Structures are given as C-alpha cells and as structure tokens.
N, C-alpha and C positions, 0 to 999 in steps of 0.2 A: 311251439311259438310260446307264449306267453309264461311266466311262472307263477306256481300255486305255493304259499306255505300256509301251514296252519300249525299250532299249540294249545295245548293243555295239559296241567300239569297242577305241581305245587309252585314253582317258584311266580313271584309276583311281576316280575320284568320280564313281561310278556312280546312288550313294543321292541324290546331289545334285542330277544330273540330271535325274534320274527326279522328283522330287518337283519339281522347278522345273516337267517336264512336266505333273504334277499339278496343279499352280496353274491351267495356263489349260484345263484340262478339268474345274473342280469343278462348272462350270456343267452338267454331266452326270449330277450326282449326289452330295449329299457326307452322307448317311446315316453313311459310314465310309471307311476309306482303308488304304493300307497298298504295302511296298513289300517285296523279295525278291531277294537282289542273290547270287552265289557267290564264295565268298569262301573260301579256306584249306580248301578242299573240304568246306565244309558254305553249307549255304543259310539264309542270314541273314534272318529275316522277321521285321517290323519293320508292325505293326498298331494298330488300334482302331477303337470309336467314336467318331463324333464329325466334325467339319469339319477341312479341314488345319488351318486357324489353330491349333486346338488342338491338334494332333497332330505339330508340327512339334519340340519339343522330343522326342516318343517318337521319332523317326526316326533310328536311329544313323548318322548324316554319316562318321564315325570308320572305317567301312569301307573297307576297298582291294578292291575291284571293280571288274572292268570288264565286265558283264553283267546283267541284272538287267530286272527287269518289276514293275509296279507297278499300282494299281486305286482308281478313287474310285469309290462305290457307291451307287446308285440302290437300293432292297430291293426287290427281288421277294419272291423267297421266303427265307422268315425274317427276323425282324425285326433291325433295327441294332444290333449289338453285335460286341464283341470277337470273339467265337467265329465269329458270322457274316464277318466283312470278309475281303475276300481280300487276299491270296494263299492257295490253299488247296493241302496238299501230301498225300502219300499217307501208308500208316502207316511206311514207314521214311525218308517227307523225303528220298527221292531225286526226286522229282520235283514241279512247283510249278506252278498253274496259275491265271489271272489270266482273268474271263467276261466278256461283258458278252450279255445275250439270256433264253433262257428254255429249260431243258431239260425237255422235254414228260414224256418219258419216265424220268425221274431215279427215282422210287419202285419203277419195275420195276428199275430196275439196280442201286439203291441196296439191293433184294432180294437180288439175285443177286449180287450183291458182299461181303455182310454174311456168305451162305452159304459164302461162299470162307473163311470168315477174316477180311476186311477189318474196320478198325474206322474207325465215323466220328465226327466232334466235332461238326460245325455241322447246322442244318436245311438250308443251302441244297442247293441245284436243283447248285450250279458241282461240289461236294466229289466225285460221282462221278467227277469227268472227269481229275481226277489218281488216282483209285484203279483207272481202268479199262488207265490208261497201265500201271501197275504191273503191274497184271494180264495183260498184253500182251507184254511187256516180257521179250527174249530176246537181249539184246545189243546191240538196234537200235533206237535212241532215234525215231528217225524213223519207223519199220514201228509201233510202237508205240501212236505219237501218230495216224497216220491210220485203223490197226486201231480205237483210240479211238473217233476221230471218228466214223467208219462207223457207229458205235452210236446215236449223239446224234439223238433227235428234237426239233425244235423249231427254234429261233433262235438263233446264237450270234457272236459273235466272241470269239476265245480266243488267250490267247498260253501258251505252255512254254518251261519250263526243266530241266534236268537235269543233278543230278550227275554223271551217268553219261559227260554229252557235254555241257561246258560252255561250247564254242567256238561255240555257235549257240542261237537264237531259234527254235522254232517256233509257228506262228498258222495260224490256219485263219478260214473266213469262210463262214459262212451266214446271208444275210438281216439280219445288223446290220452296220456300216460298220466298216472295218478298214483302215487305209492304212499305207505302208513310207516313210519318209524315207530317201532315198539321203543320206549325207554320204563324206567322203574317209578311206580308214582305220575308217569309225565308219557306222553303221545304225540307225533308231530305228523303231519299232513303234504309232501311235499311233491313238485310235479317230475324230480328227478333227483337223484342221492346226492351229487355235492352239498346239496344243503342239509342232509343227513349227520354224513361223516362225524362231525363233529360232538354228534349226539348220540348217534347209534351207531349199532352195524347189523339190527335186526330190523326186517323188513320184511311188509306185507304188500305183495302187486298187487292192483285190482284188476281185474279182466273186464270188458266192454261190459254194461249193464251191470255189473257192482253198484252196491251203495256201501256205506261204512257209517257206522254209529261208533262216534270215536269220544271214547273218557278217557278218565286220569287215568283207570286202572283197569281200563280193558276197551276192546274191539271188536267189534259183531259187524261180518259181510252180510250182505243179504243181497237176492237177486231181485232189482227194481222192477222187472215185469212180474215175477211169479210171486214175490214177498218172501221166498223160502230164505233159510238161514243157507250159506257157503260155507265152510270148509275148507283156509285158506294155510295153506304149510307157510311159516316164513322163511326167509332166507339173509343169508350172510354176505353183507358188502364186503368184499375181500381188494380194494383198493385201499392203498396207503393215504393218509389222514396228506401228507407231502403230496401226494400224486397232484391233491385238488389244489394247493397254493403255487406263489409263482418262484419260489424260493431261490428269490435273489435276481430272479431277472426281472427288464423292463414291461414287459407283457408277456401275456400265458402264450400269446400265437411265438414271440422267440423262445419259448423254453419248450413248447411243442414243438418245433422245427428242430433244437437241440436233442430234443429224445429221438428223433429220427431211426437213429441205428439202435436203439433199444429195439423201437417198432418193430425193424425186422428181426430182432433175436426174438421177439415174443410171440410175433406171428408164426417163428418158428417151434413153436411148444405142439401145435395143434399138427404138426404132420401126419401124426396118425390118423387122425381123424379125417384129415386132407386125403389120404390115399384112400380110404375106406369110401367115402362121398363120391370120390372119382369112379369107382371101381361098378359104382350105379349108374354115373352118369355118363360111362363109357356104352352100357346097354341101351341108350338112346339114340334115336336117329336126327333127332332136331331137339336142340339145347341154344334156350337163350336164357340172356342176362338181362334183367329187369335193374334200373337204379334210379336216383336222380342229382344232379352237380355233378359236386368232386367224384362220386362213388358211380355213377356213370361214367367217368374217365377211366378209372380202375378198371368197371366190368368192360368197357372198349378195349382197352389195352388187352385181357384176354379173350377176345374174340380174335382178333388179329393174331396172337401168337398160336390157337387152336388152328386157325389158318395156317398159317405157317407150316402145322404138321398135317396138311390137309383136312381138318377136323369140320366140317361147316356151324356155324353157330352164327347167332345174334345179340345183338346189344343192344336194347330199346328204353328211352326211358319210359319210366314207369308213368308218367303225365300224358301219356301218347300209347304206351301199352293196353291202359283200360280201355280206351276207345277207338281201339284199332287192331294191333296182335292179338289180345285177348280172345278173338272171333275164331282163330288156327288153333288154339289151344285144345289140347285133348288128351287122353292117359298113353298118346306114345310120344308124349312130350317130358323134358325134364328143363325145369326151370332156378334159376341160381339167383337170387333175391341179395342186394347188397345196399348195407344198412349201416351208419356208424351208429346210431343211437339205436337203430330197431324199432321205433317209433315215426318216420317218415311218410307222410298218409298217404301218398300216392303208392311208392311201392309198397304197402302194408297192403294197402285194398287190392292191388293186384298180384300177391302172393295168396290172397284170401280166394280170390275168384279163381287162381291156377287151381288151388285145392278142389276149390268145386268139380273143376271140369276133368281131374282125375288125375294131375299132372303131377309127376314126382319134383318136390319143392326142396329147393336146400337153401340156409341162410350163408350170409358171410357178415356177423353184428360183432359192434365191440363190446355194446352194453348187454351181457347177460341177464336174462331173467326177462328182457325187455320184450316188447307186445310178435315183432317177429319171430325171437325164437322160440313161442309157443304156437306160431303157425305153418310153420315149416316141418318137413322130415326130419333133417337133421341140419347140425350150424354146424359152420367152422367158426369159432372164437377168436379173434385178432387179438386178445390180452393187451390193447396198447394201452389202456388204463385211462382216466378221466382227459377228454380233450376238451379244455375249457373255451379257448378262442372259439369265434364264431367261423373262421376260415381254417377248415378243416387241412390241416399237414399231416401231422403221422399218422393219425387212421387212415388215410390215403396212401401209405409208403404200406402200411399194415394189411391192407385193402390189397394192394398191387403185389406183395409178398406171396400172401392164400393165394390168389387168382393165378400168379407163375407157379404155384407149387400144385394147384390143383390142376392145371392145362398138361404141366407136365406129367403126371399120374394118368389125367385121360387119355394120353397119347402113349403112353407106356401101356395101358391097358387096350389100346385098338391095335398096338403091334404097329405103331408109326415109331414109335423109338424104340430103342435097346435099353436092358435093364442098367448095363454099363454108362451109357450117356446118361441117363435121369441120373445114376450115383454122383455122377461128375456133374451135374449141372446144381443137385444139391448142396454139395459141397461148394460149387461158387456163390449159391447164396450166399454160406454163412460167410465169406469174406467179404460182402458186403458190406456189412455194418465200419469197419475197420475204413472201409471207401470211403463212405459218407461222411466218418469224423473230418477224414483230412480233406476233404471240402469244405467242412465245418472252419476247419483251421485257417482255410484262406479267405473270412469271412472280410480282412479288411481291404481286399483287392474286389470283392463283393460290394462293398459300401463304397468303393471310389467310384464303381461305376455306375450305381444309384447318385451317387451325389451330382455325376455328371450329367446324366438324363432325367432327372429329378423333376424339371421343369417340360419335361415332353408331355403330350395329351394325347399322342396316339400312338399303338406300339403295335406289332406283327410278330406272332410266332407260328413259325412253320417246323414242319417234321412230317417224318413218312411211316405209314407202317404203324408198329408197337409204340412211335415216339409222336406219330399224331395225336393221342390222347395227350402226350407228355405238354403239347403244345397247349391244347387248350386248358390242361390245370394251370399251368403258367398263364396264360391270359387269363385265366377266371381269377386267381388269386391275385393278379395286377388293380383287373376291374373293381375286386370288392371292397379292398381296402385302401385304394388309392385315387378310387373315382376318376380314371381315366380312360378312354375306348383303346380296348385291347382287341383284338381281330387273332385268332388262330385257326391256319388251314394247309391243309396236305398241302406241302412243299410244289408239287405237281400243278395244284390248282390256282398257284399265283396268276399265269398267262392267260388263264381263262376269266379274267374279271379283276382282280383284287390291286392288277398292275396298277391300274389307273387312278389308284390310289394314292401311289407310292411316290416320293418328291424329296426334294435336296433335305440330308439331314433326319429321317423318320427311321427312327430301331426297327429293325427288324431282326428280331433273336429266331437264330436257326438252330437247332437239334440234331447235331451231326455225328452218328457214332460210328465206329470203324467199322461199318460191314461192308456187305457187295453193293449198298445201293448210296455207298460214299460220293463216288462220285457223278451221279448224279444231282446227289441235294447239291454241290459244289456248283454244278450248271443253274439249279434255282437260287442260289446265292448271288452268282453273277448274272443272271438278270436282275434281281432287287438291286444290285452294287451297283447296275449298268445306268438305272434310274434314278441314280443319288441316292440310294437309301444308304442307312448307316447299320451293317450287320454286325452282329455281335453273335460268337459262334457259341456254342454250349459243347464241348469235345476235349479230347484227351490234350491239345493244343492251344485251344480256343480260350476269347475271351474271359467265358466262365469255362477254369480248368478244371478236370474231373480226370480221377486215378482210369489205367486202362480195366475193364469188365469186358466179357462176354458181350456180346450186342443184344440177344436176349434177357440179358437182366437188367439194360441201359436204363429201363422207364424209371427203376429203383431210384436209378442216382446220379440220373441229370435231372428230376426234380429238383433235388435240394438246393443247388444253386438260384433257382428259379423263384421258390421258396422267399429264399436269404434277399432276393433282388425285387423281389414285390414287399418285404416288410422295409428294406431299409428304404424305399421309394415312397413309402407311407407314411415314416419318422421325417423324413425331410420337407414332406409337403407339410407335417404340422399335424398329422390325421391319429386317432386312436384306431391299432389293427386290431384290438379284441373286439369292438363296437361296431363296427361299420355302420353307417345310416341304413334304414328301413331294412335290414337283415337280420335273421335269429339264428339261432343255432340249430335246434331240430325243429323243422317243419312239420308241422302235426296238423293241418289245415290243405284242405284239396286247393 
C-alpha cells in the first residue's frame, strides 16, 4: 500500500531527493502525499490531497535540510484529504511520522491520549503514533519511539524524525515492507527498491519486529521487543535503472506489456530450481496454491494443468485460505504461495500459518529478498524485473510460465508424462516469446477493436479449463483500469444464469484455443450470439489473432491481446492506466 521515503546525509536538498523518491513509489498509493524536513529547528511539512504531479508546486523545494521523511498514501483510515495526508505530528510538532499499514487499536489509543490532553486533527489511525512518542518522551527519542511502537497492534512500517534529535531517523517494521538504502555519508529509507536504485544498490531489508536507527554514517538495527542488536547482511539490487523507467513508452503498463516476451525468457532462467522443487512437491498427496488477485489466476491455471495430468490440487484465494482451508493443512501438505511483490499481506500470513502447521512451503515471487522469500522453504524467482504499473501484466506472464514448468515437472515426477514429452513442452515454451512478439506487432488491430468498443460499459469473458483463468485475468484488467463492468465465466456456465444479462451488442470475449474442447466453445459462442451478443474470439483466426501454440501453453499467449485491449480501452476513455482509482500495487494490509 502506501509508500514511505526517508533521507539523511550530507546533501541539503532533502525535499527534492524525497520528492523524486516518491515518484518511484507512487504506484503504492496516490490519494495524497507529503514531505517533512527538519530545517532551522522547525519541522517543515508540505502535504496535500492528490497525485504527486498535482502537488509538485506545493512542495517547498527551497528548504535547506539534510534530513527528512516522505509519504504517498493509499487511504485506509480516513478519506483522502489534506488533513489526513501524511506526515503527521504531535501536539507541539516536535515529532513527525509517516506510516504504512493499519493500527488496529488506534481508537483505544486515541481515547487514552485524548484523556491526557492530546489534540488530534485527522481521522487517520497513524496520528496516534507521534502522540504516543510525545507521551513517552523523557529526553530520549529512541526510547520514546520504541515504547510507542510496542503499544501498536496491527501491521506497520513507519519512519519518524524529531526536532529534539535531528541527527537520525528511526524506522520500524511489522508485517509491512521497509528497507534501508546504504550510501556514502548518507542513507535512505523506502518501502520498495525502485525508490533507491538511483541512489544506491546496497540495501538492508528489515524483518518483522526490527527497528533501525539511521544516521548519516551508520545504520543500527535492533529488535524492538527485546532491545537486542540484530546483525543484518546487506543485499545488492540487481535491477537495471532503465527497468524502472518508461524508456519512451507513454505509460509503465504499456512498457510492461511489451516486456511480456522477456518475462517468459526470464522465468525460464529458474528451470533448474523449478525441477528441484517439483521433485519435492511430487511427494505430497495434497498440493495447494495460495495467492491473491492476478497471482491467483496464475495459480488457478496451474491447478487446471495439474488436473489435466490426473494430479489433484487446489487454488485458493489468500483472504479465504486463512479462515477456512488453513484448518485442513498439516505436515502432509505442500503449499505454493504466489506473489509478485512477496509482501501481499493475505498470502504472507497464509504462508506463515502453513509453516507453523508443518506443511512444505514453496514461493513463486518476483522481488528477491521480500518477506515471502524469507518464510518459504524454497523459492522460484520469476526474474520479471520491476513492475511499476498497478495492473500486473508481465509478472502474470512470468508466474504462469513458472507454474506451467512446475506442473509439467511434477507430472513427470509422478510418471504422468514421459521425459520426452516434458522436453518437448519445455522446448515449446522457449518458442512462446517470439509468438507473443507477433501478437504485439498486431497492436493496430487491437487498437481498432478498442476504439470500436470503448463506449461499452459491460463485457463478458468466457473460457474453459486453463483458459478460464485467462478470462478472469482479462476481465480483471479491464475492470481495474477502465472502470467498466466485466464478468468472467467458465464458458459452460453461461446457460446457468449469466445468459439473462446478454442483450444486443454486449461484447463477449471468447477464448478459443485449438483443442478438443473447441467445438464445445463454439456451441457456447452460438448461445451468446443467439441472444444478440457481439462475440470477439481470441484464437488463431479470431478477432484477436494469435499464432499457433500447443493448447497447454495457450494461457501464456492468449492473455497478451487482452492486456493490450484493456490498455487501449482505458486510453480511449481518457484514463490513467498506471494509477487506477482506489487501487495500489502492493496490498500489504488485510
């Protein structure tokens, strides 16, 4: 969710540094933003509602300061507004805090603090934190900060500065991501690596219950429960700076759609790890996939593929898994957790609880060193590189590639397929990137389809087996960025109710691979056309034309035209695909 940035160092243009860091974190939230810098014994706060581009003139870049914190917000408690924007201060404006997460006991704390005379100005849960620090302060900023953090229930990543101690930033983490960037004579704090790669490649990843004392020339990490020092290894960021830039594309989403061929190639780098993990998964009678949103659709495609080979598995949404499926998890289960960021709160909590129950746990993750990678027993890295657009595209392709390889290798380990067939299919995956490029080369036809249908406010997507998840993903994308109503169904389910919604001119996008169910798909298409629906086929000879591919690999190829279609519908409706309303990239709250 929200993005946090912090700087302390020798440079005196802190507000400019922080503003540029926020630009690379805005995908985490853009309801409001703000910057706080210490200058001339005053905490100077500039903040307001709106996107960063709307706030640039309101940020005081003339402030001379070498320490500060900043925030870009995705609203949870309190509507988007100037008052609710971060940073927040205490009564006397001696302490200032930015926060990502949810403080579950904020109402209890607020009541307690108000009875002691503290005055609140916002309706956010965050504002209790600077007031708690103020309440505990007895001359020691660090002691007051730790005492305040111990009172918090819920999830949080936070950073704080103090007029009483302006030579350091204090930061803490519990169930929300936070990293420290290491420089020479300067250090940084951020929610995610894109904010840091223009300044440093060396980072420290905070774990749950860690807090950090960040000074110009040093970083000390401690456990806020025990107070003991924690030895932390630094990690190298291996992303190229260009990967986090638009490189001439109008939007990050379009750039990332065009990177889908590379996403397949990059995911193939982990083939050895995939085979090794498959050999472990094959030994378990019960295999579960857990994920949220787009990652869930990738997981669902894997479930269908395993079932094609006669291997039972389940794909379950993280938000449901935790309160239902978890009760049936034990040491005889294997669980595969899928998350682009590795910080998705629902998925991460499920993984931790599965681990406690003794299940074998594997992760399919894009961000190396993220929380999920440090919880699971084994990792499959998809190597998609930074994905900035809120609507996931290339990471989905990377996840599906990894999961297809994993399913094939599990099937081979279970003797459901032969070695020759496995090798043939792996070779076929290597041919997919060139085929995706052919789809991208036909973007003009997809633009024309979008132009023709951009005024429609309802879309249906239908598919069967492993392309039912493709339909779900296509519908999700057009909902996320174009704000139209879109429904996805298994094609055979149209006759069990949804046909009542079809009328003249309603677009039905049918995913029709050339497999043994193509005749049944055409029957479903005929049902829709008989009700006056306008059917658009994704097929080798369809409206969205795709090259010939093995039907088992069609989820890798058939989604690209639907990603482009959603993007162009969005553009023609005059919307911003990189910043869809009410959404954020990494959902780090439950």
